[in-house]
C-alpha positions, -999 to 999 in steps of 0.1 A, spaced: -559 368 -93 -571 357 -127 -541 361 -151 -547 355 -188 -518 344 -208 -508 352 -244 -476 333 -254 -454 348 -281 -455 330 -315 -418 329 -318 -393 331 -290 -362 353 -292 -328 338 -293 -313 336 -258 -278 347 -250 -252 321 -255 -223 339 -238 -234 350 -203 -202 367 -197 -213 395 -221 -249 401 -208 -242 436 -194 -271 452 -174 -304 461 -187 -299 456 -225 -316 423 -231 -353 415 -224 -372 382 -221 -400 371 -244 -430 381 -221 -441 408 -196 -469 411 -170 -493 440 -176 -522 453 -153 -545 483 -158 -561 507 -133 -591 529 -141 -610 551 -117 -642 531 -120 -628 496 -122 -597 497 -101 -569 473 -110 -581 449 -138 -571 429 -169 -541 410 -154 -522 395 -183 -489 380 -194 -482 390 -229 -454 390 -254 -428 417 -247 -438 447 -270 -441 484 -271 -469 502 -254 -491 525 -275 -491 558 -256 -508 590 -267 -485 621 -270 -506 636 -241 -499 606 -218 -498 622 -184 -466 604 -171 -448 619 -200 -457 654 -189 -462 653 -151 -438 626 -140 -462 601 -122 -439 572 -127 -424 547 -101 -405 515 -103 -388 489 -84 -357 467 -90 -350 431 -78 -335 398 -90 -342 362 -95 -312 337 -91 -305 303 -104 -300 278 -77 -291 241 -74 -318 215 -83 -331 237 -112 -348 261 -87 -350 298 -89 -350 322 -58 -363 357 -56 -349 378 -28 -371 399 -6 -395 403 -35 -424 411 -13 -405 439 3 -400 455 -31 -438 456 -37 -444 470 -1 -419 498 -9 -436 504 -43 -468 511 -24 -449 536 -4 -438 553 -35 -474 552 -49 -487 569 -20 -463 598 -22 -469 602 -60 -508 600 -55 -509 568 -74 -531 537 -67 -515 511 -44 -511 475 -56 -522 442 -38 -489 427 -28 -502 391 -29 -513 396 -64 -480 411 -74 -462 381 -59 -485 358 -79 -479 375 -111 -441 377 -106 -438 341 -97 -458 330 -128 -437 354 -151 -405 341 -138 -416 304 -141 -428 309 -176 -393 327 -184 -371 303 -163 -349 296 -193 -339 332 -194 -325 331 -159 -287 328 -165 -265 303 -146 -231 318 -146 -215 330 -114 -226 366 -107 -254 367 -131 -291 370 -125 -325 378 -139 -331 415 -132 -368 423 -126 -383 458 -133 -419 465 -119 -430 498 -131 -462 519 -127 -470 550 -150 -500 574 -152 -518 569 -186 -544 598 -189 -548 611 -223 -554 648 -213 -531 677 -201 -535 691 -167 -515 689 -134 -535 665 -113 -534 629 -101 -542 607 -132 -574 586 -135 -557 556 -153 -525 537 -148 -504 510 -162 -486 486 -141 -460 461 -157 -432 439 -150 -403 433 -174 -373 408 -171 -337 412 -181 -309 386 -179 -280 406 -165 -244 403 -156 -226 423 -130 -238 460 -126 -201 473 -130 -182 460 -159 -152 458 -137 -170 435 -112 -159 437 -76 -132 463 -81 -137 492 -58 -149 524 -73 -140 561 -70 -169 583 -57 -172 620 -62 -189 641 -33 -214 665 -49 -216 698 -31 -233 720 -59 -264 701 -70 -287 683 -46 -307 651 -51 -337 656 -26 -349 675 4 -370 664 35 -407 667 26 -399 658 -11 -399 626 -29 -364 613 -20 -376 583 -2 -397 572 -33 -384 553 -62 -397 578 -88 -383 584 -122 -377 621 -115 -352 614 -88 -329 596 -113 -334 624 -140 -323 650 -115 -291 630 -108 -279 626 -143 -261 659 -149 -240 656 -117 -233 620 -125 -221 628 -159 -198 656 -146 -184 632 -120 -177 606 -147 -159 631 -169 -136 636 -137 -129 599 -135 -154 589 -108 -180 561 -111 -207 578 -92 -219 608 -71 -223 608 -32 -250 633 -24 -252 657 5 -283 670 21 -302 696 2 -303 722 31 -267 725 44 -250 704 17 -230 689 46 -246 658 57 -241 625 37 -273 610 20 -267 584 -6 -249 575 -38 -266 577 -71 -277 541 -73 -268 529 -38 -270 535 -1 -238 543 15 -221 525 45 -190 534 66 -169 512 88 -155 536 115 -140 527 148 -151 491 144 -188 501 138 -210 501 108 -222 537 103 -248 548 78 -271 579 72 -304 577 92 -337 575 69 -351 610 73 -373 613 41 -348 621 17 -330 588 13 -342 557 -5 -349 531 22 -329 504 4 -338 467 8 -301 457 4 -293 484 30 -318 470 55 -305 435 48 -268 445 56 -279 463 87 -298 432 100 -267 409 91 -245 433 109 -265 430 141 -266 392 137 -228 392 133 -225 413 165 -212 444 147 -222 477 163 -246 496 140 -253 533 140 -280 550 118 -274 587 122 -266 620 105 -230 619 92 -212 650 82 -187 648 52 -160 665 74 -164 636 100 -155 611 71 -125 630 60 -113 635 96 -117 598 105 -95 590 74 -69 614 85 -69 598 120 -69 563 107 -103 554 121 -120 550 88 -116 513 78 -141 508 50 -165 526 27 -190 506 6 -224 510 -13 -254 487 -11 -280 482 -37 -299 456 -56 -280 461 -89 -244 458 -75 -253 442 -40 -220 455 -23 -198 480 -41 -165 489 -22 -154 524 -25 -117 531 -29 -116 568 -31 -136 597 -21 -132 633 -36 -147 663 -18 -138 701 -21 -108 694 -42 -93 667 -19 -92 630 -28 -86 604 -1 -79 567 -4 -99 544 19 -77 520 37 -56 502 12 -81 510 -16 -93 474 -17 -125 456 -6 -124 453 32 -134 424 55 -168 438 63 -179 444 28 -165 410 17 -184 392 45 -216 411 35 -212 404 -2 -205 367 4 -234 362 28 -259 380 8 -250 364 -25 -247 332 -7 -284 335 4 -296 347 -31 -281 318 -48 -290 293 -22 -255 285 -10 -260 299 25 -290 290 46 -317 318 47 -324 322 83 -340 355 78 -370 343 57 -359 365 28 -362 341 -2 -390 328 -23 -383 295 -41 -397 289 -76 -394 251 -83 -392 236 -116 -426 223 -130 -420 192 -151 
């Protein structure tokens, strides 16, 4: 792919205290942009200074919600190298979202080339402190300048970068989760499996109400019976019960998380029994009462592994085991982050290394 480059005239000051990066607040000097029109397809690949887009008030994504995105990270490793983790899988998943939203698919090889060039250009923005990373946000939006409910004829794809600290300010401290049984996130046949902006907009009210009650996130139940567990607001969910790793099956209403898939693959490598199946919320509370529920943790790009200390459902709050991060979650976190930062050999072929160019 022919990528033109326009470098910024003056670079921004880079953070000096990486312990205060936060998440998604700081952005690098440059971004990648690609346009799509009905007659030309994808065209005008370019790396340009990070700057606002000029969008018309009638921009179709603002009115009809054709907007999808991905989230992945680049990690600072030894020998001044940088690693991407399962980046290709993110672009493959983005194409699945694009199909569901009636948006044009991307060439995965072109996306990888663009991402590697952008990260190489911005390598000084990749933080080095333990637990930090360069968060990567590929996004596609519809950009027709007319009103009317139909698939747009023009689109913008772009990638922005953000140096980030831990997703949760409290780090690896286990979080409390509220089980939502009034609102629903998605239903089968809808867009629950797609990483589309509307899914997150629909989750905000319930999340706000849960936070007012002292809970970090919401655990969603199925949209039909409001009984079967689906996922947490920004994570897939895992349970260790009776010595097995159990997680809801992908049935069209759950995001097929890349960290979720990584954990399941590692669990099988470790010889841990794995079950992907429907899980009723009553089963979890019963297992806790009977002492068969050993761990609960979330999986996602932003937090990697997030242990759950408490669950609240139907007015009853339970503590998971001793309320601390358990051995399975700990091993998964150490293995995944070890692979991501290059401390543990990548036997899965998950990483892409961007070496320094001197």
